[in-house]
N, C-alpha and C positions, 0 to 999 in steps of 0.2 A: 175646898174647891180651888184648884189652881188656875191662875190666869196666864195665858200665853202672851209673850212679848214679841212683837214684830220688829226686826231690826234690818236696816238696809244701809249700805255704804253711802257716803256723800255723793260719790260719782253716780250711783244709780238714781238717787233722788234728784240730782241736778239734771240728769239726762231726761228723766220723766217730766220734770218741770219745764224744761226747754221744749220738749215735744208738745206738751199741753199748750204752752204759750204760742208755738207755731200754729197749732190747730185753731186756737181762738183767733189769731190774726187772719188765718185763711177764711174762717167762718164769717168774720165781721168785715173783711175787706181791708184790713190794715191794723197796725199796732195801736194807733190812737183810738180807733173805734173799739178794739178789743178791751183796752184799758177803761174806756168809758162804760162799756157793758159790764165789766167786772166791778166797777164802782157801784153800779146800780144793784147788782145781785151777785156778790162774790162767791157765796157758798154753792149755790146751784150751778153756776157756770163752771166753777172749778171742779165740782163733782162730775158734771157732764163731760168735760174735757178729759178728766182722768179715766172715767169709764170707757170713753172712746179710745183712748190710748191703750188701755188694758185689752180691749177687744181686738184692736189691730195687732198687738203683740201676740195674742193667742192665735189669731188667724195666721200670722207669719210662722209661728212655731208649728202649727198643724201642717202648713204647706211644706215646710222643711222636712218634717217627719214623713209625710206621704210621698214626697218626691225630692230627695236631696240632690240628685244630679241636676234637675232643672233649676233648682234654687242656686246651685253652685254656678251654673252658666250665667244666670242673671247677675249675680254678684260679680263675677269675673268681667262681664261686659261693662258694668258700672265702674269698675276699677280701671280697666284699660282705656 
């Protein structure tokens, strides 16, 4: 039986970690509060934040697939 290996670049991992950290800070009202919550239950909160990050990425991917022109307009507005 073969086992699959999941590999990701450091850039992707760092981006996901930063997004999860921002999510936790928003959920708990600040960085210090998020750190305190992570110290109490690190595995569950990290898992929850990562699952939420993945869910948001999937939603964004679906939106782009379903209506790429509207997504392009939103991105262009953010850039300009």
